[in-house]
All heavy atoms as TSV, in Angstrom:
chain	resi	resn	atom	element	x	y	z
A	1	MET	N	N	60.224	-35.431	-132.773
A	1	MET	CA	C	59.377	-34.705	-131.843
A	1	MET	C	C	57.874	-34.800	-132.216
A	1	MET	O	O	57.635	-34.721	-133.340
A	1	MET	CB	C	59.807	-33.273	-131.849
A	1	MET	CG	C	60.902	-33.072	-130.824
A	1	MET	SD	S	61.019	-31.198	-130.684
A	1	MET	CE	C	62.167	-30.912	-131.873
A	2	LYS	N	N	56.962	-34.943	-131.184
A	2	LYS	CA	C	55.631	-34.985	-131.383
A	2	LYS	C	C	55.005	-33.810	-130.751
A	2	LYS	O	O	55.251	-33.647	-129.499
A	2	LYS	CB	C	55.115	-36.256	-130.964
A	2	LYS	CG	C	53.578	-36.450	-131.061
A	2	LYS	CD	C	53.241	-37.782	-130.583
A	2	LYS	CE	C	51.633	-37.833	-130.607
A	2	LYS	NZ	N	51.059	-39.113	-129.883
A	3	LEU	N	N	54.298	-33.040	-131.556
A	3	LEU	CA	C	53.509	-31.937	-130.778
A	3	LEU	C	C	52.411	-32.377	-129.965
A	3	LEU	O	O	51.531	-33.031	-130.556
A	3	LEU	CB	C	53.061	-30.914	-131.859
A	3	LEU	CG	C	52.334	-29.719	-131.305
A	3	LEU	CD1	C	53.019	-28.894	-130.478
A	3	LEU	CD2	C	51.750	-28.888	-132.532
A	4	ILE	N	N	52.321	-32.205	-128.676
A	4	ILE	CA	C	51.193	-32.658	-127.764
A	4	ILE	C	C	50.155	-31.473	-127.793
A	4	ILE	O	O	48.945	-31.734	-127.864
A	4	ILE	CB	C	51.631	-33.007	-126.350
A	4	ILE	CG1	C	52.785	-33.926	-126.501
A	4	ILE	CG2	C	50.620	-33.264	-125.496
A	4	ILE	CD1	C	52.276	-35.377	-126.993
A	5	GLU	N	N	50.574	-30.240	-127.502
A	5	GLU	CA	C	49.592	-29.134	-127.460
A	5	GLU	C	C	50.385	-27.788	-127.825
A	5	GLU	O	O	51.572	-27.660	-127.622
A	5	GLU	CB	C	48.971	-29.038	-126.093
A	5	GLU	CG	C	47.991	-28.088	-125.943
A	5	GLU	CD	C	47.340	-28.106	-124.550
A	5	GLU	OE1	O	47.490	-28.931	-123.800
A	5	GLU	OE2	O	46.396	-27.148	-124.280
A	6	GLN	N	N	49.605	-26.852	-128.332
A	6	GLN	CA	C	50.133	-25.569	-128.708
A	6	GLN	C	C	49.244	-24.458	-128.405
A	6	GLN	O	O	48.045	-24.752	-128.661
A	6	GLN	CB	C	50.535	-25.540	-130.191
A	6	GLN	CG	C	51.138	-24.153	-130.675
A	6	GLN	CD	C	51.513	-24.222	-132.155
A	6	GLN	OE1	O	50.674	-24.513	-133.039
A	6	GLN	NE2	N	52.833	-24.005	-132.369
A	7	VAL	N	N	49.527	-23.430	-127.923
A	7	VAL	CA	C	48.639	-22.254	-127.528
A	7	VAL	C	C	49.359	-21.028	-128.116
A	7	VAL	O	O	50.568	-20.834	-127.940
A	7	VAL	CB	C	48.622	-22.095	-126.065
A	7	VAL	CG1	C	47.758	-20.822	-125.725
A	7	VAL	CG2	C	47.796	-23.310	-125.482
A	8	THR	N	N	48.505	-20.166	-128.748
A	8	THR	CA	C	49.046	-18.856	-129.257
A	8	THR	C	C	48.344	-17.801	-128.597
A	8	THR	O	O	47.077	-17.840	-128.495
A	8	THR	CB	C	48.662	-18.839	-130.871
A	8	THR	OG1	O	49.444	-19.852	-131.372
A	8	THR	CG2	C	49.213	-17.395	-131.355
A	9	LEU	N	N	49.048	-16.874	-127.998
A	9	LEU	CA	C	48.494	-15.737	-127.263
A	9	LEU	C	C	48.758	-14.542	-128.026
A	9	LEU	O	O	49.882	-14.398	-128.450
A	9	LEU	CB	C	49.038	-15.703	-125.836
A	9	LEU	CG	C	48.893	-17.017	-124.949
A	9	LEU	CD1	C	49.779	-16.824	-123.666
A	9	LEU	CD2	C	47.525	-17.218	-124.625
A	10	LEU	N	N	47.794	-13.632	-128.124
A	10	LEU	CA	C	47.892	-12.330	-128.864
A	10	LEU	C	C	47.647	-11.242	-127.958
A	10	LEU	O	O	46.833	-11.213	-127.029
A	10	LEU	CB	C	46.955	-12.258	-130.110
A	10	LEU	CG	C	46.988	-13.399	-131.056
A	10	LEU	CD1	C	45.830	-13.317	-132.010
A	10	LEU	CD2	C	48.308	-13.457	-131.749
A	11	PHE	N	N	48.378	-10.193	-128.035
A	11	PHE	CA	C	48.305	-8.881	-127.387
A	11	PHE	C	C	48.224	-7.827	-128.345
A	11	PHE	O	O	49.186	-7.615	-129.138
A	11	PHE	CB	C	49.506	-8.716	-126.372
A	11	PHE	CG	C	49.336	-7.417	-125.551
A	11	PHE	CD1	C	48.466	-7.364	-124.527
A	11	PHE	CD2	C	50.141	-6.411	-125.909
A	11	PHE	CE1	C	48.403	-6.153	-123.832
A	11	PHE	CE2	C	50.183	-5.200	-125.224
A	11	PHE	CZ	C	49.156	-5.096	-124.255
A	12	GLN	N	N	47.189	-6.914	-128.304
A	12	GLN	CA	C	47.166	-5.751	-129.107
A	12	GLN	C	C	46.675	-4.635	-128.268
A	12	GLN	O	O	45.532	-4.621	-127.684
A	12	GLN	CB	C	46.026	-5.944	-130.171
A	12	GLN	CG	C	46.514	-7.024	-131.269
A	12	GLN	CD	C	45.434	-7.251	-132.375
A	12	GLN	OE1	O	44.260	-7.357	-132.174
A	12	GLN	NE2	N	45.826	-7.242	-133.668
A	13	GLU	N	N	47.306	-3.582	-128.401
A	13	GLU	CA	C	47.042	-2.327	-127.618
A	13	GLU	C	C	47.754	-1.114	-128.266
A	13	GLU	O	O	48.969	-1.196	-128.363
A	13	GLU	CB	C	47.402	-2.365	-126.056
A	13	GLU	CG	C	47.008	-1.205	-125.346
A	13	GLU	CD	C	47.222	-1.396	-123.722
A	13	GLU	OE1	O	46.706	-2.204	-123.148
A	13	GLU	OE2	O	48.213	-0.667	-123.399
A	14	GLY	N	N	46.893	-0.222	-128.760
A	14	GLY	CA	C	47.654	0.933	-129.374
A	14	GLY	C	C	48.428	0.380	-130.665
A	14	GLY	O	O	47.831	-0.270	-131.498
A	15	LYS	N	N	49.745	0.781	-130.624
A	15	LYS	CA	C	50.567	0.292	-131.646
A	15	LYS	C	C	51.199	-1.164	-131.553
A	15	LYS	O	O	51.825	-1.675	-132.272
A	15	LYS	CB	C	51.756	1.263	-131.937
A	15	LYS	CG	C	51.164	2.588	-132.556
A	15	LYS	CD	C	52.352	3.571	-132.775
A	15	LYS	CE	C	51.821	4.782	-133.241
A	15	LYS	NZ	N	52.898	5.715	-133.596
A	16	ARG	N	N	51.058	-1.606	-130.316
A	16	ARG	CA	C	51.503	-2.952	-129.938
A	16	ARG	C	C	50.710	-4.112	-130.622
A	16	ARG	O	O	49.472	-3.992	-130.559
A	16	ARG	CB	C	51.629	-3.063	-128.489
A	16	ARG	CG	C	52.388	-2.119	-127.715
A	16	ARG	CD	C	52.251	-2.385	-126.167
A	16	ARG	NE	N	53.106	-1.304	-125.528
A	16	ARG	CZ	C	52.914	-1.162	-124.228
A	16	ARG	NH1	N	52.160	-2.076	-123.481
A	16	ARG	NH2	N	53.584	-0.253	-123.571
A	17	ASP	N	N	51.412	-4.935	-131.104
A	17	ASP	CA	C	50.792	-6.143	-131.728
A	17	ASP	C	C	51.659	-7.298	-131.700
A	17	ASP	O	O	52.575	-7.624	-132.431
A	17	ASP	CB	C	50.494	-5.927	-133.203
A	17	ASP	CG	C	49.639	-6.967	-133.917
A	17	ASP	OD1	O	49.101	-7.811	-133.133
A	17	ASP	OD2	O	49.421	-6.947	-135.067
A	18	LYS	N	N	51.534	-8.042	-130.616
A	18	LYS	CA	C	52.624	-9.036	-130.154
A	18	LYS	C	C	51.897	-10.446	-130.064
A	18	LYS	O	O	50.681	-10.499	-129.853
A	18	LYS	CB	C	53.274	-8.806	-128.848
A	18	LYS	CG	C	53.831	-7.457	-128.938
A	18	LYS	CD	C	54.911	-7.173	-127.752
A	18	LYS	CE	C	55.474	-5.779	-127.900
A	18	LYS	NZ	N	56.643	-5.703	-127.295
A	19	VAL	N	N	52.735	-11.387	-130.299
A	19	VAL	CA	C	52.318	-12.850	-130.318
A	19	VAL	C	C	53.303	-13.648	-129.386
A	19	VAL	O	O	54.386	-13.337	-129.377
A	19	VAL	CB	C	52.343	-13.384	-131.791
A	19	VAL	CG1	C	53.703	-13.506	-132.377
A	19	VAL	CG2	C	51.779	-14.794	-131.875
A	20	TYR	N	N	52.713	-14.538	-128.783
A	20	TYR	CA	C	53.510	-15.481	-127.796
A	20	TYR	C	C	53.072	-16.931	-128.115
A	20	TYR	O	O	51.706	-17.172	-127.933
A	20	TYR	CB	C	53.351	-15.035	-126.364
A	20	TYR	CG	C	54.181	-15.739	-125.464
A	20	TYR	CD1	C	55.469	-15.431	-125.215
A	20	TYR	CD2	C	53.727	-16.891	-124.571
A	20	TYR	CE1	C	56.332	-15.978	-124.338
A	20	TYR	CE2	C	54.609	-17.461	-123.763
A	20	TYR	CZ	C	55.941	-17.066	-123.681
A	20	TYR	OH	O	56.679	-17.679	-122.707
A	21	GLU	N	N	53.843	-17.786	-128.521
A	21	GLU	CA	C	53.433	-19.221	-128.879
A	21	GLU	C	C	54.134	-20.128	-127.873
A	21	GLU	O	O	55.272	-19.974	-127.652
A	21	GLU	CB	C	53.807	-19.500	-130.381
A	21	GLU	CG	C	52.966	-18.752	-131.356
A	21	GLU	CD	C	53.475	-18.957	-132.748
A	21	GLU	OE1	O	54.578	-19.572	-132.893
A	21	GLU	OE2	O	52.857	-18.595	-133.693
A	22	VAL	N	N	53.510	-21.153	-127.331
A	22	VAL	CA	C	53.941	-22.052	-126.400
A	22	VAL	C	C	53.620	-23.407	-126.986
A	22	VAL	O	O	52.442	-23.812	-127.353
A	22	VAL	CB	C	53.404	-21.870	-125.125
A	22	VAL	CG1	C	54.070	-22.899	-123.978
A	22	VAL	CG2	C	53.561	-20.382	-124.609
A	23	ASP	N	N	54.651	-24.335	-127.059
A	23	ASP	CA	C	54.509	-25.698	-127.425
A	23	ASP	C	C	54.885	-26.662	-126.325
A	23	ASP	O	O	55.933	-26.483	-125.652
A	23	ASP	CB	C	55.430	-25.975	-128.641
A	23	ASP	CG	C	55.112	-25.185	-129.893
A	23	ASP	OD1	O	54.111	-24.671	-130.015
A	23	ASP	OD2	O	56.182	-24.873	-130.617
A	24	LEU	N	N	54.175	-27.693	-126.300
A	24	LEU	CA	C	54.439	-28.855	-125.406
A	24	LEU	C	C	54.758	-30.041	-126.251
A	24	LEU	O	O	53.857	-30.414	-127.106
A	24	LEU	CB	C	53.228	-29.192	-124.470
A	24	LEU	CG	C	53.338	-30.498	-123.609
A	24	LEU	CD1	C	54.495	-30.412	-122.699
A	24	LEU	CD2	C	52.031	-30.729	-122.737
A	25	LEU	N	N	55.958	-30.534	-126.320
A	25	LEU	CA	C	56.477	-31.497	-127.198
A	25	LEU	C	C	57.022	-32.766	-126.508
A	25	LEU	O	O	57.590	-32.711	-125.504
A	25	LEU	CB	C	57.539	-30.870	-128.049
A	25	LEU	CG	C	57.260	-29.730	-128.858
A	25	LEU	CD1	C	58.499	-28.893	-129.259
A	25	LEU	CD2	C	56.611	-30.087	-130.084
A	26	GLU	N	N	56.653	-33.944	-127.138
A	26	GLU	CA	C	57.225	-35.095	-126.710
A	26	GLU	C	C	58.508	-35.390	-127.422
A	26	GLU	O	O	58.451	-35.468	-128.654
A	26	GLU	CB	C	56.294	-36.333	-126.813
A	26	GLU	CG	C	56.790	-37.647	-126.270
A	26	GLU	CD	C	55.825	-38.839	-126.442
A	26	GLU	OE1	O	55.005	-38.755	-127.319
A	26	GLU	OE2	O	55.944	-39.763	-125.624
A	27	VAL	N	N	59.581	-35.503	-126.802
A	27	VAL	CA	C	60.908	-35.772	-127.520
A	27	VAL	C	C	61.423	-37.195	-127.394
A	27	VAL	O	O	62.477	-37.568	-128.000
A	27	VAL	CB	C	61.980	-34.767	-127.013
A	27	VAL	CG1	C	61.637	-33.318	-127.310
A	27	VAL	CG2	C	62.237	-34.873	-125.578
A	28	GLY	N	N	60.772	-37.966	-126.518
A	28	GLY	CA	C	61.040	-39.305	-126.322
A	28	GLY	C	C	60.075	-40.026	-125.472
A	28	GLY	O	O	59.211	-39.390	-125.018
A	29	ALA	N	N	60.344	-41.290	-125.203
A	29	ALA	CA	C	59.421	-42.001	-124.385
A	29	ALA	C	C	59.423	-41.481	-123.080
A	29	ALA	O	O	60.313	-41.572	-122.313
A	29	ALA	CB	C	59.676	-43.550	-124.391
A	30	GLY	N	N	58.272	-40.827	-122.640
A	30	GLY	CA	C	58.179	-40.220	-121.294
A	30	GLY	C	C	58.991	-39.044	-121.160
A	30	GLY	O	O	59.178	-38.553	-119.965
A	31	GLN	N	N	59.486	-38.405	-122.154
A	31	GLN	CA	C	60.248	-37.153	-122.011
A	31	GLN	C	C	59.611	-35.992	-122.842
A	31	GLN	O	O	59.350	-36.160	-123.997
A	31	GLN	CB	C	61.755	-37.388	-122.535
A	31	GLN	CG	C	62.390	-38.500	-121.838
A	31	GLN	CD	C	63.831	-38.677	-122.215
A	31	GLN	OE1	O	64.094	-38.463	-123.418
A	31	GLN	NE2	N	64.689	-38.993	-121.281
A	32	TYR	N	N	59.500	-34.823	-122.173
A	32	TYR	CA	C	58.788	-33.759	-122.725
A	32	TYR	C	C	59.550	-32.466	-122.630
A	32	TYR	O	O	60.322	-32.299	-121.611
A	32	TYR	CB	C	57.485	-33.614	-122.024
A	32	TYR	CG	C	56.589	-34.848	-122.311
A	32	TYR	CD1	C	56.612	-35.875	-121.348
A	32	TYR	CD2	C	55.740	-34.898	-123.425
A	32	TYR	CE1	C	55.885	-37.038	-121.557
A	32	TYR	CE2	C	54.968	-36.189	-123.482
A	32	TYR	CZ	C	55.085	-37.173	-122.596
A	32	TYR	OH	O	54.312	-38.263	-122.810
A	33	VAL	N	N	59.302	-31.481	-123.434
A	33	VAL	CA	C	59.861	-30.185	-123.347
A	33	VAL	C	C	58.914	-29.064	-123.688
A	33	VAL	O	O	57.850	-29.338	-124.293
A	33	VAL	CB	C	61.143	-29.946	-124.352
A	33	VAL	CG1	C	62.227	-30.825	-124.042
A	33	VAL	CG2	C	60.716	-30.150	-125.767
A	34	VAL	N	N	59.069	-27.959	-123.112
A	34	VAL	CA	C	58.160	-26.781	-123.330
A	34	VAL	C	C	58.993	-25.745	-123.930
A	34	VAL	O	O	59.949	-25.171	-123.436
A	34	VAL	CB	C	57.512	-26.254	-122.012
A	34	VAL	CG1	C	56.650	-25.143	-122.313
A	34	VAL	CG2	C	56.776	-27.418	-121.357
A	35	ASN	N	N	58.658	-25.362	-125.277
A	35	ASN	CA	C	59.332	-24.340	-125.986
A	35	ASN	C	C	58.360	-23.153	-126.192
A	35	ASN	O	O	57.163	-23.388	-126.257
A	35	ASN	CB	C	59.847	-24.858	-127.394
A	35	ASN	CG	C	60.805	-26.099	-127.130
A	35	ASN	OD1	O	61.598	-26.028	-126.118
A	35	ASN	ND2	N	60.908	-26.757	-128.192
A	36	PHE	N	N	59.013	-21.999	-126.557
A	36	PHE	CA	C	58.094	-20.854	-126.783
A	36	PHE	C	C	58.818	-19.927	-127.793
A	36	PHE	O	O	60.045	-20.054	-128.207
A	36	PHE	CB	C	58.017	-19.911	-125.465
A	36	PHE	CG	C	59.346	-19.462	-124.869
A	36	PHE	CD1	C	59.780	-18.230	-125.227
A	36	PHE	CD2	C	60.047	-20.175	-124.002
A	36	PHE	CE1	C	60.940	-17.773	-124.824
A	36	PHE	CE2	C	61.048	-19.715	-123.445
A	36	PHE	CZ	C	61.730	-18.483	-123.807
A	37	ARG	N	N	57.927	-19.138	-128.486
A	37	ARG	CA	C	58.340	-18.175	-129.392
A	37	ARG	C	C	57.515	-16.818	-129.077
A	37	ARG	O	O	56.403	-16.947	-128.717
A	37	ARG	CB	C	58.042	-18.579	-130.832
A	37	ARG	CG	C	58.897	-19.631	-131.290
A	37	ARG	CD	C	58.516	-20.390	-132.553
A	37	ARG	NE	N	57.120	-20.911	-132.496
A	37	ARG	CZ	C	56.709	-21.861	-131.972
A	37	ARG	NH1	N	57.580	-22.579	-131.115
A	37	ARG	NH2	N	55.445	-22.249	-131.984
A	38	TYR	N	N	58.180	-15.600	-129.286
A	38	TYR	CA	C	57.607	-14.386	-128.990
A	38	TYR	C	C	58.050	-13.319	-129.877
A	38	TYR	O	O	59.218	-13.402	-130.447
A	38	TYR	CB	C	57.579	-14.044	-127.426
A	38	TYR	CG	C	59.034	-13.677	-127.243
A	38	TYR	CD1	C	59.426	-12.414	-127.094
A	38	TYR	CD2	C	60.029	-14.737	-126.821
A	38	TYR	CE1	C	60.794	-12.053	-126.732
A	38	TYR	CE2	C	61.303	-14.432	-126.599
A	38	TYR	CZ	C	61.664	-13.065	-126.495
A	38	TYR	OH	O	63.029	-12.841	-126.146
A	39	GLY	N	N	57.360	-12.268	-130.007
A	39	GLY	CA	C	57.757	-11.143	-130.771
A	39	GLY	C	C	56.587	-10.375	-131.441
A	39	GLY	O	O	55.400	-10.656	-131.234
A	40	ARG	N	N	56.797	-9.448	-132.274
A	40	ARG	CA	C	55.830	-8.656	-133.020
A	40	ARG	C	C	55.258	-9.619	-133.947
A	40	ARG	O	O	56.077	-10.368	-134.690
A	40	ARG	CB	C	56.431	-7.454	-133.736
A	40	ARG	CG	C	56.755	-6.347	-132.759
A	40	ARG	CD	C	57.299	-5.093	-133.558
A	40	ARG	NE	N	57.083	-3.998	-132.714
A	40	ARG	CZ	C	56.696	-2.864	-133.029
A	40	ARG	NH1	N	56.313	-2.657	-134.271
A	40	ARG	NH2	N	56.595	-1.903	-132.170
A	41	ARG	N	N	53.955	-9.574	-134.216
A	41	ARG	CA	C	53.317	-10.364	-135.199
A	41	ARG	C	C	53.828	-9.905	-136.537
A	41	ARG	O	O	53.940	-8.635	-136.867
A	41	ARG	CB	C	51.798	-10.151	-135.064
A	41	ARG	CG	C	51.169	-11.240	-135.909
A	41	ARG	CD	C	49.708	-11.385	-135.697
A	41	ARG	NE	N	48.994	-10.423	-134.771
A	41	ARG	CZ	C	47.675	-10.583	-134.594
A	41	ARG	NH1	N	46.947	-11.484	-135.168
A	41	ARG	NH2	N	47.229	-9.707	-133.765
A	42	GLY	N	N	54.108	-10.798	-137.424
A	42	GLY	CA	C	54.487	-10.602	-138.787
A	42	GLY	C	C	56.003	-10.414	-138.829
A	42	GLY	O	O	56.532	-10.308	-140.100
A	43	THR	N	N	56.760	-10.566	-137.805
A	43	THR	CA	C	58.149	-10.569	-138.041
A	43	THR	C	C	58.827	-11.913	-137.425
A	43	THR	O	O	58.016	-12.750	-136.990
A	43	THR	CB	C	58.863	-9.446	-136.995
A	43	THR	OG1	O	58.573	-9.783	-135.644
A	43	THR	CG2	C	58.308	-8.086	-137.415
A	44	ALA	N	N	60.099	-12.089	-137.631
A	44	ALA	CA	C	60.653	-13.300	-137.163
A	44	ALA	C	C	60.611	-13.264	-135.594
A	44	ALA	O	O	60.916	-12.415	-135.013
A	44	ALA	CB	C	62.208	-13.325	-137.696
A	45	LEU	N	N	60.020	-14.463	-135.046
A	45	LEU	CA	C	59.906	-14.496	-133.637
A	45	LEU	C	C	61.188	-15.051	-132.977
A	45	LEU	O	O	61.864	-15.835	-133.526
A	45	LEU	CB	C	58.715	-15.460	-133.321
A	45	LEU	CG	C	57.412	-15.014	-133.763
A	45	LEU	CD1	C	56.300	-16.126	-133.536
A	45	LEU	CD2	C	57.035	-13.735	-133.347
A	46	LYS	N	N	61.486	-14.671	-131.756
A	46	LYS	CA	C	62.543	-15.138	-130.945
A	46	LYS	C	C	62.093	-16.343	-130.409
A	46	LYS	O	O	60.905	-16.431	-129.955
A	46	LYS	CB	C	63.021	-14.081	-129.898
A	46	LYS	CG	C	63.490	-12.833	-130.498
A	46	LYS	CD	C	63.761	-11.674	-129.518
A	46	LYS	CE	C	64.202	-10.493	-130.137
A	46	LYS	NZ	N	64.266	-9.251	-129.175
A	47	ASP	N	N	62.952	-17.308	-130.069
A	47	ASP	CA	C	62.545	-18.600	-129.526
A	47	ASP	C	C	63.387	-18.922	-128.283
A	47	ASP	O	O	64.525	-18.453	-128.094
A	47	ASP	CB	C	62.568	-19.716	-130.488
A	47	ASP	CG	C	63.871	-19.967	-131.227
A	47	ASP	OD1	O	64.882	-19.284	-130.782
A	47	ASP	OD2	O	64.019	-20.970	-131.862
A	48	GLY	N	N	62.829	-19.860	-127.486
A	48	GLY	CA	C	63.579	-20.323	-126.319
A	48	GLY	C	C	62.949	-21.562	-125.794
A	48	GLY	O	O	62.030	-22.114	-126.348
A	49	THR	N	N	63.372	-22.015	-124.753
A	49	THR	CA	C	62.701	-23.247	-124.034
A	49	THR	C	C	62.725	-22.949	-122.455
A	49	THR	O	O	63.510	-22.171	-121.929
A	49	THR	CB	C	63.597	-24.372	-124.221
A	49	THR	OG1	O	62.955	-25.600	-123.699
A	49	THR	CG2	C	65.053	-24.406	-123.700
A	50	LYS	N	N	61.660	-23.509	-121.890
A	50	LYS	CA	C	61.472	-23.435	-120.493
A	50	LYS	C	C	61.962	-24.747	-119.787
A	50	LYS	O	O	62.143	-24.811	-118.593
A	50	LYS	CB	C	60.012	-23.154	-120.058
A	50	LYS	CG	C	59.439	-21.948	-120.433
A	50	LYS	CD	C	60.142	-20.841	-119.503
A	50	LYS	CE	C	59.712	-19.540	-119.620
A	50	LYS	NZ	N	60.136	-18.555	-118.643
A	51	THR	N	N	62.380	-25.778	-120.593
A	51	THR	CA	C	62.936	-27.019	-120.010
A	51	THR	C	C	64.119	-27.317	-120.787
A	51	THR	O	O	64.179	-27.873	-121.801
A	51	THR	CB	C	61.931	-28.181	-120.333
A	51	THR	OG1	O	61.491	-28.034	-121.629
A	51	THR	CG2	C	60.648	-27.870	-119.382
A	52	PRO	N	N	65.369	-26.886	-120.290
A	52	PRO	CA	C	66.605	-27.122	-120.952
A	52	PRO	C	C	66.905	-28.630	-121.215
A	52	PRO	O	O	67.561	-28.973	-122.168
A	52	PRO	CB	C	67.748	-26.511	-120.021
A	52	PRO	CG	C	66.929	-25.712	-119.144
A	52	PRO	CD	C	65.339	-26.015	-119.085
A	53	ALA	N	N	66.347	-29.392	-120.309
A	53	ALA	CA	C	66.493	-30.915	-120.496
A	53	ALA	C	C	65.119	-31.428	-120.345
A	53	ALA	O	O	64.285	-30.929	-119.689
A	53	ALA	CB	C	67.372	-31.507	-119.320
A	54	PRO	N	N	64.889	-32.579	-121.073
A	54	PRO	CA	C	63.576	-33.184	-121.041
A	54	PRO	C	C	63.132	-33.521	-119.595
A	54	PRO	O	O	63.939	-33.877	-118.810
A	54	PRO	CB	C	63.726	-34.403	-121.862
A	54	PRO	CG	C	64.849	-34.119	-122.923
A	54	PRO	CD	C	65.875	-33.316	-122.054
A	55	VAL	N	N	61.808	-33.396	-119.384
A	55	VAL	CA	C	61.181	-33.706	-118.122
A	55	VAL	C	C	59.960	-34.670	-118.267
A	55	VAL	O	O	59.627	-34.872	-119.325
A	55	VAL	CB	C	60.732	-32.422	-117.418
A	55	VAL	CG1	C	61.937	-31.443	-117.081
A	55	VAL	CG2	C	59.755	-31.757	-118.120
A	56	ASN	N	N	59.470	-35.118	-117.169
A	56	ASN	CA	C	58.254	-35.973	-117.196
A	56	ASN	C	C	57.118	-35.096	-117.663
A	56	ASN	O	O	57.044	-33.878	-117.550
A	56	ASN	CB	C	58.101	-36.726	-115.890
A	56	ASN	CG	C	57.780	-35.847	-114.822
A	56	ASN	OD1	O	57.051	-34.940	-114.796
A	56	ASN	ND2	N	58.438	-36.233	-113.621
A	57	MET	N	N	55.946	-35.838	-117.887
A	57	MET	CA	C	54.750	-35.130	-118.299
A	57	MET	C	C	54.167	-34.165	-117.309
A	57	MET	O	O	53.734	-33.075	-117.626
A	57	MET	CB	C	53.725	-36.079	-118.828
A	57	MET	CG	C	52.400	-35.463	-119.198
A	57	MET	SD	S	52.627	-34.213	-120.504
A	57	MET	CE	C	51.700	-34.886	-121.792
A	58	ALA	N	N	54.195	-34.577	-116.030
A	58	ALA	CA	C	53.624	-33.778	-115.044
A	58	ALA	C	C	54.199	-32.463	-114.850
A	58	ALA	O	O	53.707	-31.357	-114.725
A	58	ALA	CB	C	53.595	-34.571	-113.694
A	59	GLU	N	N	55.613	-32.501	-114.934
A	59	GLU	CA	C	56.456	-31.239	-114.752
A	59	GLU	C	C	56.262	-30.396	-115.933
A	59	GLU	O	O	56.090	-29.127	-115.922
A	59	GLU	CB	C	57.899	-31.542	-114.493
A	59	GLU	CG	C	58.649	-30.432	-114.224
A	59	GLU	CD	C	60.063	-30.678	-113.830
A	59	GLU	OE1	O	60.401	-32.041	-113.285
A	59	GLU	OE2	O	60.956	-29.826	-113.896
A	60	ALA	N	N	56.277	-30.983	-117.099
A	60	ALA	CA	C	55.966	-30.375	-118.412
A	60	ALA	C	C	54.718	-29.628	-118.477
A	60	ALA	O	O	54.473	-28.487	-118.817
A	60	ALA	CB	C	56.190	-31.253	-119.673
A	61	ARG	N	N	53.581	-30.359	-118.111
A	61	ARG	CA	C	52.357	-29.789	-118.112
A	61	ARG	C	C	52.190	-28.677	-117.050
A	61	ARG	O	O	51.544	-27.681	-117.346
A	61	ARG	CB	C	51.347	-30.943	-117.713
A	61	ARG	CG	C	49.962	-30.508	-117.488
A	61	ARG	CD	C	49.357	-29.804	-118.664
A	61	ARG	NE	N	49.208	-30.681	-119.814
A	61	ARG	CZ	C	48.756	-30.298	-120.982
A	61	ARG	NH1	N	48.298	-28.999	-121.192
A	61	ARG	NH2	N	48.591	-31.180	-121.939
A	62	ARG	N	N	52.864	-28.684	-115.845
A	62	ARG	CA	C	52.894	-27.607	-115.075
A	62	ARG	C	C	53.504	-26.288	-115.524
A	62	ARG	O	O	53.009	-25.254	-115.473
A	62	ARG	CB	C	53.569	-27.848	-113.579
A	62	ARG	CG	C	52.729	-28.730	-112.700
A	62	ARG	CD	C	53.438	-28.679	-111.319
A	62	ARG	NE	N	54.843	-29.410	-111.297
A	62	ARG	CZ	C	54.920	-30.727	-111.173
A	62	ARG	NH1	N	53.955	-31.489	-111.099
A	62	ARG	NH2	N	56.134	-31.128	-111.289
A	63	THR	N	N	54.501	-26.557	-116.325
A	63	THR	CA	C	55.294	-25.501	-116.749
A	63	THR	C	C	54.543	-24.774	-117.922
A	63	THR	O	O	54.379	-23.679	-118.029
A	63	THR	CB	C	56.662	-26.005	-117.395
A	63	THR	OG1	O	57.393	-26.519	-116.371
A	63	THR	CG2	C	57.461	-24.827	-118.073
A	64	PHE	N	N	53.938	-25.686	-118.776
A	64	PHE	CA	C	53.082	-25.346	-119.899
A	64	PHE	C	C	51.945	-24.463	-119.453
A	64	PHE	O	O	51.632	-23.358	-119.998
A	64	PHE	CB	C	52.623	-26.482	-120.769
A	64	PHE	CG	C	51.815	-26.106	-121.999
A	64	PHE	CD1	C	52.381	-25.805	-123.065
A	64	PHE	CD2	C	50.352	-26.136	-121.862
A	64	PHE	CE1	C	51.647	-25.566	-124.395
A	64	PHE	CE2	C	49.664	-26.002	-122.994
A	64	PHE	CZ	C	50.214	-25.562	-124.205
A	65	ASP	N	N	51.172	-24.968	-118.439
A	65	ASP	CA	C	50.005	-24.299	-117.766
A	65	ASP	C	C	50.432	-22.928	-117.297
A	65	ASP	O	O	49.672	-22.027	-117.347
A	65	ASP	CB	C	49.348	-25.231	-116.706
A	65	ASP	CG	C	48.579	-26.377	-117.477
A	65	ASP	OD1	O	48.452	-26.280	-118.696
A	65	ASP	OD2	O	48.269	-27.257	-116.765
A	66	LYS	N	N	51.660	-22.834	-116.470
A	66	LYS	CA	C	51.999	-21.525	-116.044
A	66	LYS	C	C	52.109	-20.408	-117.114
A	66	LYS	O	O	51.772	-19.275	-116.823
A	66	LYS	CB	C	53.282	-21.653	-115.316
A	66	LYS	CG	C	53.264	-22.280	-113.916
A	66	LYS	CD	C	54.547	-22.347	-113.333
A	66	LYS	CE	C	54.664	-23.115	-111.949
A	66	LYS	NZ	N	56.036	-23.114	-111.465
A	67	LEU	N	N	52.590	-20.936	-118.294
A	67	LEU	CA	C	52.801	-19.926	-119.352
A	67	LEU	C	C	51.503	-19.588	-120.024
A	67	LEU	O	O	51.390	-18.598	-120.573
A	67	LEU	CB	C	53.696	-20.402	-120.287
A	67	LEU	CG	C	55.063	-20.762	-119.813
A	67	LEU	CD1	C	55.943	-21.506	-120.974
A	67	LEU	CD2	C	55.827	-19.407	-119.433
A	68	THR	N	N	50.445	-20.491	-120.007
A	68	THR	CA	C	49.298	-20.283	-120.950
A	68	THR	C	C	48.057	-19.953	-120.104
A	68	THR	O	O	46.977	-19.497	-120.682
A	68	THR	CB	C	48.964	-21.506	-121.687
A	68	THR	OG1	O	48.856	-22.605	-120.836
A	68	THR	CG2	C	50.245	-21.892	-122.638
A	69	LEU	N	N	48.034	-20.074	-118.816
A	69	LEU	CA	C	46.833	-19.733	-118.035
A	69	LEU	C	C	46.842	-18.247	-117.464
A	69	LEU	O	O	47.785	-17.787	-117.225
A	69	LEU	CB	C	46.558	-20.739	-116.877
A	69	LEU	CG	C	46.308	-22.155	-117.443
A	69	LEU	CD1	C	46.130	-23.102	-116.216
A	69	LEU	CD2	C	45.080	-22.328	-118.282
């Protein structure tokens, strides 16, 4: 796997201190996935994927941008 881009978003308000990380990864020639992690900062983050199967770069970029913009 090759990391193409990663974004970390932070949210702090009152006692809330959360983090959300999004990765755009190349998993094969022309195949990409978008994975994420989230939770309270300083704890084990929960993880998941927005692309259960690899997709092309255009679709992966759209998914990544929806999560980070």
